[in-house]
C-alpha positions in Angstrom: -20.2 12.1 -5.5 -21.7 12.8 -8.7 -25.4 13.3 -9.5 -25.5 10.0 -11.1 -23.9 8.0 -7.7 -25.8 10.0 -5.8 -28.4 8.6 -7.9 -27.8 5.6 -7.7 -27.3 5.3 -3.6 -30.2 6.2 -3.3 -31.8 3.6 -5.2 -29.9 1.4 -3.0 -31.0 2.7 0.0 -35.1 2.0 -1.8 -34.0 -1.0 -2.9 -32.4 -1.9 1.2 -36.0 -0.8 2.6 -37.9 -3.2 -0.1 -36.4 -5.6 1.0 -36.3 -6.0 5.1 -40.1 -5.2 4.2 -39.7 -1.3 5.0 -41.1 1.9 3.4 -38.4 4.0 1.4 -36.7 6.9 2.9 -37.5 10.6 2.8 -35.5 12.5 -0.3 -34.7 14.4 3.0 -33.2 11.7 5.1 -31.2 10.9 1.5 -29.7 13.9 1.4 -29.0 13.7 4.7 -26.9 10.6 3.9 -25.0 12.8 1.1 -24.2 15.0 3.4 -23.0 12.7 6.0 -21.5 10.4 4.4 -20.4 11.4 0.5 -16.8 12.3 1.2 -16.6 8.3 1.4 -16.9 7.6 -2.7 -20.2 5.8 -4.4 -18.4 2.7 -3.8 -17.6 2.7 -0.1 -21.6 3.7 0.6 -22.4 0.7 -1.5 -20.2 -1.6 0.1 -21.8 -0.9 3.0 -25.0 -1.1 2.1 -24.7 -4.7 1.2 -22.6 -5.6 4.0 -25.2 -4.1 6.4 -28.4 -5.8 5.1 -25.4 -9.4 5.4 -25.5 -7.9 8.8 -27.2 -11.0 11.2 -27.8 -7.9 13.6 -28.1 -4.7 12.1 -29.2 -6.2 9.3 -32.5 -6.9 10.8 -33.3 -2.9 10.6 -33.3 0.0 7.5 -29.9 1.7 7.2 -29.2 4.6 9.1 -25.5 6.7 8.6 -24.2 5.7 11.7 -24.9 1.6 10.4 -23.1 2.3 7.0 -20.6 4.4 8.4 -19.7 1.3 10.8 -19.3 -0.5 8.1 -16.9 1.7 5.6 -14.6 2.0 9.7 -14.7 -1.6 9.5 -13.8 -2.6 5.6 -11.0 0.4 6.0 -9.9 -1.0 8.7 -8.5 -4.0 6.2 -7.0 -2.8 3.9 -3.9 -3.7 4.3 -2.3 -0.6 5.8 0.5 -1.8 8.8 -0.8 -0.3 11.9 1.4 3.0 13.0 4.0 1.4 15.0 4.7 -1.0 11.9 4.8 1.5 9.7 7.6 3.2 11.4 9.9 0.1 11.5 9.1 0.1 8.2 10.0 4.0 8.0 13.4 3.8 10.1 14.9 1.4 7.0 14.8 4.6 4.6 17.6 6.3 6.6 20.0 4.2 5.5 20.3 5.6 1.4 21.9 1.3 0.3 18.7 -0.4 1.7 16.1 -1.2 -0.5 12.7 -1.2 1.6 8.8 -2.0 0.5 7.2 1.0 1.5 4.1 2.7 0.6 2.6 6.6 0.4 1.1 7.4 3.3 4.6 5.1 4.8 6.9 8.1 2.9 4.9 11.2 3.4 4.7 10.6 7.2 8.8 9.7 7.2 9.2 12.9 5.4 7.5 14.5 8.1 10.1 13.0 10.7 13.2 12.3 9.5 14.3 15.7 9.9 13.4 15.2 14.1 15.5 12.7 14.2 18.3 11.2 15.2 15.3 12.3 18.4 13.9 8.9 17.9 11.0 9.0 20.3 10.5 13.3 19.4 10.9 11.2 15.2 8.0 8.2 16.4 5.6 10.6 17.7 6.1 13.1 14.5 5.4 10.0 12.3 2.6 8.4 14.0 0.5 11.6 14.4 1.1 12.6 10.7 0.5 8.6 9.5 -2.9 8.7 11.1 -3.6 11.5 9.3 -2.6 10.4 6.0 -4.2 6.7 6.2 -7.5 8.3 7.4 -7.9 11.0 4.6 -6.4 8.4 2.1 -9.6 5.8 3.6 -11.8 8.6 2.8 -11.2 9.5 -0.6 -11.4 5.3 -0.7 -8.1 5.2 -1.9 -6.0 1.5 -2.0 -3.0 1.0 -0.7 -0.2 0.9 -3.0 2.8 -0.4 -1.8 6.9 0.1 -3.8 10.2 0.1 -3.5 12.5 2.5 -2.4 15.8 1.3 -4.4 19.1 1.6 -2.6 22.9 1.4 -3.6 23.3 -2.2 -2.5 22.4 -4.2 -5.3 23.5 -7.4 -3.5 20.6 -7.0 -1.0 17.9 -5.7 -2.9 17.2 -8.9 -4.3 15.5 -10.4 -1.1 13.5 -7.6 -0.5 11.8 -6.9 -3.4 11.3 -10.9 -3.6 10.3 -10.6 -0.1 7.4 -7.8 -1.2 6.3 -10.5 -4.2 5.7 -13.3 -1.4 4.0 -10.8 0.4 1.7 -9.9 -2.1 2.8 -6.3 -1.9 5.0 -6.7 -4.9 4.1 -7.7 -8.4 6.9 -9.6 -10.0 7.0 -8.6 -13.0 7.8 -5.1 -11.2 10.2 -6.8 -9.2 12.6 -8.2 -12.3 12.9 -5.0 -13.9 14.6 -3.5 -11.0 16.6 -6.7 -10.5 19.8 -6.4 -12.9 20.5 -8.8 -15.5 22.2 -12.2 -15.0 25.4 -12.1 -16.9 25.7 -13.4 -20.0 26.0 -17.4 -20.4 29.6 -16.1 -22.5 30.8 -14.0 -20.4 30.7 -16.4 -17.5 32.2 -19.5 -19.5 34.8 -17.1 -21.2 35.7 -16.6 -16.3 35.7 -20.1 -15.6 38.5 -20.4 -18.7 40.3 -17.6 -17.7 40.4 -19.1 -14.6 41.2 -22.1 -14.9 44.6 -20.9 -16.3 45.5 -19.8 -13.2 45.6 -16.4 -14.3 44.7 -13.8 -11.3 45.0 -11.1 -12.3 43.4 -11.3 -15.7 40.8 -13.4 -13.7 40.0 -10.8 -11.3 39.7 -7.9 -14.4 36.9 -10.7 -16.0 34.8 -10.5 -12.9 35.2 -6.9 -12.7 33.9 -6.3 -16.2 31.3 -8.5 -15.3 30.7 -7.6 -11.7 30.4 -3.7 -13.7 27.9 -4.6 -16.1 25.3 -5.7 -13.2 26.2 -3.4 -11.0 27.7 -4.9 -8.4 30.3 -3.1 -6.5 
């Protein structure tokens, strides 16, 4: 935390105590808050103080470091990151280089630790869980939001459904997905293909279709 952030946090503690009709904390106590919780960053601490004041039970008393840590942990557990088991079910799909998979930084990092253990799935799962939980803990302590992104596979035809599902779940943006999908075949080329098919020349139609597939990146 920067000196300005520390000062702002201390002021927030004073206001919290004042709101509860209690005396402000000593400078020594404020420094201890920073020693114990400073690694979570100012925004996490600010949110924790506000959440504490809104807590119908704990909020009746001035916040202690343990109170703020409990609020931070509660907030971070709901940051959209999957559990270790859910994350492993996503990571295991990364084995298939043809598959497009929506993943995130912690899943990809943990899979980098576990993939060399395959095909020992049990050992890989245990290694993945340990690494994933460590990476998630570090990210949460640094107040890093989850960042989802697609790992693009070779199978172009199977790509769109995965990416659109990522958009539906709110993991990916529509704009991002549009840039990753093959452009539709030009209208005039499709019209031309229909015309060739109508002539009954199967070989010419096959070549025309192959050219369109090549432009779209479809095998």
